[in-house]
N, C-alpha and C positions, 0 to 999 in steps of 0.2 A: 715212819708208819703213820697212818691216820685212821679215822673212823668216821662212819656215816652217821649224821645226826640230822633229824628233821629241822629244817630251817625255821619253823614256827614254834618250836618248843615241844610239839607233839612228836612222838617217836614210836617206832615199832620195836626197836632194839633187835630187829633181825639184821644187825650191823656186821661189818667185817673189817678186819685190820689188813691194810695193804702196805707193802714196801714199794719198791720201784724196780724197774727192769731196764737194761740197756736196749736202746732202740734197735740195735743190730741183732737182737735175738730172732728177728725175722729170717735170718739165714738158716735157722733150724728148720723152718717150714719147707725149705726147698732142697736141703741137702739130704741125700740118702742115709738111712739109719746106719748102714755098714760103714760109710765113710766117716760119720760122726764118731763112731767108736775107734776107728783106726787113726784118724788125724783131726784133732779139734781145730776148728777155724779160729782165726784171731779173735772173733767175737766171743768165743768160749774160753779164752785164756784167763786164768785167775792167778794172780801173783802170790797168793798166800796159801801154801800147801797145807793139807790136813793129813797128818800121818794117821794110820789106823789106830795106833795106841791112844791118840787123842780122843777118838770116838769111844774107845773102850773106857777111858777114864770118865767121860761124860756120862756114859751108861752106868758106871759104878757109883756115880754121885747122885743119880736120879732119885733114888729112895729118899735121900736126905733133902734134896730140893723139894720134892713133893711134901714131905712132912713139915718142912719149914713154912711153905706157903699155906698149907692147910692150917697150921697153927696161927700164922699171922692174919689170915683172912677170916678164920673162924667159920668157914663154910662147912656144911655137914660131911660131904663126901666128894670124891673124884676118882677117875680112872684114867690111866695112861697107857698108850701103846706106842712102841717104836718099831719101825721096819728098817731093815738094812740089807742091802745086797740081795734083794729078792726073798727075804725071810723075816718073819715076826721074831724079834729078838728080845722084846720086853713087853709084858702085859700084866698090869697089876692094879688093884683097887686100894683106895685109902678111905678111912672114915666110914660113915654109916649111910644107909639108904634113906633113912628117915629119922629125924630128931625124936628122941624119946623111945626109940626101939633099938634092939640089939643087932639086927641084921646088918652085916658088913657089906660094903661095896667090894666086888671082885671084878675080874676082867670080863666076866659075862653079864654083869649088871647092865640093863638097858636104860639109856638116857634119851631124852628128847634132844635132837641135834640142832634145832632151830635152823639158822641160815646155812649151816653145813649141808643142809638138804639141797641147796642150789648146786653144789659141786657134784653130789651124787646124781642129780638130775642132768647135769651136763654130760655125764658119762652114759646115761640112759639115752639121751638124744643122739649122742655120737654113735651109739650102737645101732640106732635106727637109721642114721645117715649111712653107716656102713652097709646096712642091709638093703638100702635103696628105698626105704619107706618115705623118707623126706630128705631134704638137703638143708644145710645151715641157712641158705638164702631162700628157702621156701617162705612166701608171704603167709601170714596167719590166715588171711581170708581165703586162701586155697582150701582150707579145711574148716574154718569157722566163718562162713559167709555172712553171719549176723554180726560179727565183730566190727566195731567202728571206733575211730578216734575223731577228735573235733576237726581235723583237716582231712578231707576226702582223699587227697593225693597220698598222704601219709598212711591212711587206712589201707590203701591198695598196695603200698610198697613196704610196709614194716614187716620185717622177717624174724624168723626164729633167732638169728644171730643178733639182730637189733635188740630184741627183748632180753636175751641172755647177757648182753653186755651193757644194758641199761642206757641205751642211746636213742630210745624212741621219741624223746621229747616230753614224755609224761612227767608230771611233777614228782618230786621226792616222796617216796612212800605212797604213791597213788593207790587209793582204795582201802588202805589200812583202816581208816576211820569207819568205813562201811562194815568191815569185818567186826569191829568192836560193837557195832549196833546190831549184829546178828544176821547180816546178809550172807547168803551162801556164795559159792564160787561163781556160778553163772550169773546171779544177780549183780555181783560186783563187776564182773567183766563187762556186762551189758551197760553199766553206768560209767565206765571209763571214758566214753565218748563225750561226756559233759565237761570233762576237765580241760583246762587250757594247756596248750603245748608250747614248749620252747623249741629251739632249733633241732630239727631232725638230724640225727647222726653227727651232730656237732656239739652236743652238750651231754653230760653225764648226770643222771639222777637215779638213785637206787630205788627200784620199784619191785616189791614182792609180787604184785599182781600183774605187772607186765610180763615177768618171767613165767608166772603161773599160766597166763594166757597162751604163751608160746608152747609150754608143756601140754596144755589142754589140746592145742591143735595137733601136736604129735600123737597124742593118745587117740584122737578121732581118726587120724590117718592110719593108725595101727588097728582101728576097729575094736577099741577096748577102753577102759577107764585108766586114769593115770596110775593109781596104786597097783593095779594088776599088771600094767605095762612095766613099771619099775621092777616088780617082783620077777616077771618073766624075762626081761632083758638084762637085768643086772644082778639083783639080789640072789636069786636061785642059782644062776650059773657060777657066781662067785663063792657060793657056799655061805652066804650071809643069812643064816637061818633065823636070827632074832631081829632082823631088820624089816621095817615096814614103813609105808607111807599112809597108814591108817591109824588114827588115834585109838580106835577100839582095840587094835592089836597091841598097842603100847599098854593100855590099861589091863589087858589080859595077861601080860607077862608076870609070872610069879617073882622073878628076880628083876625088879625095876626100881629106879631111883625116883623118889618123891620130890617134886619141886619145892623150893623153899624161898621165902622172901625175908628180908631183914627188917626188923622192927625193934626200936630201942637198943640197937647194937647187937642183937642176937637174931639168929635165923630160926624161923618157925615154918612148918608146912604151909604152903600157900594154896590158893585155888588152882585146880588143874587148868592148864592152857590147852584149849581145843583148837588146833591149827589146821583142821581138814580143809578149810576153804582155800588155804594157800599151801597145801601139802607139797607141791613141787618146789616151793621156795623156802618153806620152813616147817614142814609137817612130818619129816622122817624121824624115826627113832632107831637106835642101834646100840650095841655094845662096842667097846673099843676093840675087842677081838674081831668083831665083824667089820668095823670101820677100817681096820688094818688091811683087810682084803682089798678095799677100794684103793688105799694108798699104794699097795703093791701093783695094782692094775695100772695106776697112773705112772708110777716110776719105771715101769717096764713096758711103756708104750702100747698098752692095750692087751697084754698077755699076763696070765697068772698060771703058775705051775706048768709052764710050757704050752698052755692052751691059748690060742688067739681068740679073744672075745670081742675086741673092738679094733677095727683097722686103724693103724697109726694115722693115716691121712684124714680120717674122720675125727680122731681124738685130738690131734695136735692143735687145730684151730682154737679149741677151748682152753688150751694151756698157754696161749701166747697173748701178749698185750694187744688189746683192741681199742680201749679207751683210756684216756688219762682220767683217773678217778680222784687223784690228789695232786693238783698242780704244785710245783715248788713255790714256797713262800719267800725263799731267798735263793740267790744264785748258787749257793753251795748245798742246797737241800735236794736229796733224791726225790723224784716224783713217784707217785704210786699209780699202778695201772690195773685194768680189769680185763679178763678174758671173757669166756662164756661161762658164767657161774663160778669163776675161779679168780682170786686175786693174784696178780703177777707183780713181783717186785725184785729188788736187788738188795742183798744183805750188806752189812758194813764191810765184809771181807771181799765183796765184789761178785758173789755168786747169785745166779738167778734163783728165786724162790717162788713157790706156789703156796698160797695160803688163803684162809678164810676164817673168820670168827662168826659165832652166832650167839644170840642170847634172847631170852624172854624175860621181861621185867617180872613176869609171874613165876620165875624160878628155874632158869637154865642158863649156863654159860659154857661155851664150847669153842675149841679152836683146833686147827691143824696147821702144820708147816712142812712142806716138802722141799728138799734140795736135790733136784735131779742130777746135778753133776756129782753128787756124793752117793747117790742111790739111797738116800736117807729121808725118813719122815717121822714126825711125831704127832700124835693126836691126844688132846686132853679134854675130857668131858666132865662137867660138874653139875651138881643138882641144886644150884643156888643162882639167884639173879646175878647179873654180871658185876663183879667187883675187881676184875683183872687177874684173878687167880690162875685161870687157864692160860691166858696169854703170858703171864710172868713165868710159869713153869716152862712153856715152850721156848721163850726167849732165853732164859738161863741155860737151858739144855743146848740150844744152838750156839750160844756164846761159847760154852765150854768146848763144843765140837769144833767151831771155826777158829776161835781165838785161844783156846786153852785156858780161859779165865772168864769170869763174869764181869762185863764191862760197866755195869751200873746196877742200881737197885731197881729192878724191873717191876717188882710188885708196887713199890711206891709210885712209880711213873704211871703204871696202868690203873691203879686204883684211883689216883687223882683224876685221870682222864675220864674214868667211868662215872665219877660222882655226878657230873652234869647230865648224864644220860638218865639217871634216876630221879632227877629233880621234878617236883610237882609242876603241873601245867595248868593253864587257865589264868585269865587276867585277875582273878580274885584269890589265887593261891597265896597263902601266907599273910593275907590282909585281915585286919581286925574290923569288926563291925563298926559302922559309923556311929558316933555318939548321938547325933540328931538327924536321922535319915528323913527324907521327905516321905509322907505317907503314900501308899499305893492308891490307885483308883479302886472302885468297886471290883471285887475279884471276878465277878461274872463278865466284866468287860474284856477280860483276858482269855476266857475259856473259848474253846472252839477248835476246829480242824484247820491246820495250816499245811501248805504243800511246798515241796522243794523238788525239782526234777532229779537231783542227784541223791539226796538223802531220803526222799520219800516223804510220807506224812509225819506231822507232829501234832499230837492230840493233847490239848491242855484241858484238864478237868479240875473241878473243885470238889473237895470232900471235907470231912470234919477237921482234918489236919491242915487244910489249905490247898494250894495248887499243886498239881502233879503234871509232868509232861511225859508222854509216851512216844518213843522213837523206835525206828527200825521196822522190820516186817511185822505186820499185825500188832504194832505197838509192843514188841517183845521186851524192849528196855524201858523201864519206868523209873523216873527220878523225881523225888519230892523237891519242890521249889521252896526256898527260903527268901523272904523279902530282904532286899538290900537297901535300895534307895529309890523312891519314886517308882518309875516303871521298870526298874532293874531288879531282877531276882537272881539267886544263885542256886547252883546245884553241883553235886559231886559226881563227875563222870567216872566210869569204871571200865576196866579192860586193860589190854596189853599196853595201850598208849597213854594210860592215865596212872602214873605211879602214885603211891600214897601221898596224901596231902594236896592232891589236885582239886581245884574248884574253879568253875567257869561261870561267866555272866550270861544271862539271857535277858535281852532288852526288848520290850514291847514298844512298838510305835503306836501310842495311844494318847489322845487328848480329849479334854472335856468329858462329855457323857457318851461319846461314841466308842464302839468296840474297837479293839486294837486291829490295825490293818495288817500288820506283819510282826514277826519277831526275828531277832538275830541272836545266834549263839556263837560266842567268840571262839570257843574250843573247836568248832567245826568250820571256822572261816579262813583256814590257811590259804585256800585257793580262791577266796572271794565268793564262796558258794554257801555260806552259812546263813542266808536269809530265807525265811519261810513266809509265804503269802497266805492270808486268810482265805479259806474256801467256804466256810459256813460258820454260823454263830456257835 
């Protein structure tokens, strides 16, 4: 298994855990469903049988597994659902919705799903594909004629499938930095054309706003907005009554989980994460009971309760390997793959798995894992920033299902892997002030308006407390600057991509008695776009 991390230290934590999958799974795409049930192909053969009583035993131990991980991780609360053979067989909550309050988590408590939203969105698009509204190979510009990427040929050819499998060539987490600065969905999508591209359809980079752009195109084709389309095409027909892709709906739920962040070893309520800009990629919310309905849909090839909702031929492409997301680092290591909004892998017992994890640094950690050959799935939702608790519960359960035992300390493994995701970012993070810094120039030489085609304006002003920089639309995000050394100042970024302890440098290009010509912010320079040019004094 592996996880997505921003290569420059900045991260959105809308990450997912992937296993690997046999390349021969493509046989599933062309074999009729009835023949699959009657006679598995060699590519479906698994040499390690799972007797029903082994699944029964895993279910019987799930309460203890959850209680143990809750105690070790110290997260406030979580909820678990398990589906088996077309039925919801386990749904339970543990812990509290909010630290300091008595309300308990139950199976109907609504959580932010973070990147599990991508998998729900894949089913929404598949439903629209089945209805003939779009096709997986529909170019985005067919419905978003204003959408551009930095290569014209890619602009005209990039499809829904390309964006849902993260193979557009956009850089890792493209546009997430704009979301932190307060830009809305359309503003962010309009700016993706300034970003450099890597090889089209030959490289994998996880992009929330690439997938969001594809979903937006589908919504336009359906003549509605994304949240309404998701409700109409998926949530309402499945009976997912507490599920929504609107943040306002999440806030309105009386039984909802408050997000929590860890400080000094304890979890405390954090600021609310408002993910509407990337709703198709990370903005859905649901209870585990509701989410179980989606798991049943996937495991039963687009049907629930005997009702066909999504044609299998439209749904199956989302469930099979499209891109290598985690190349093998050694010859004996299973690679990881990605479908359309869904991770595709292979378990240690040799079974194909479908999975995804999601998280907000501002207080959510979620995961699911499906094993189609067993008709089995588990989802774990938590109300704390990611520490590996959700993934550990799912992994222990599946170990007990497939192996009859727990193969390793999964919480220790996942919590260690997660630690780096919550590390502070910025070149000055963790550094002490210099003992003898060079003095700054006269502060008025730094003030003025600077422009950047991707990030927009940066307005530097002087007040009684020193310099302040305003970024984002209409200067929505304001940061006080602290002098560091010479023409270098520091500020503390905030948002989903800036965990506690982050601190970045802002360097002015200034000499003598002349005003600064430009400024550079290292936190925003992952793609070489962090330079702002002066426009006025």
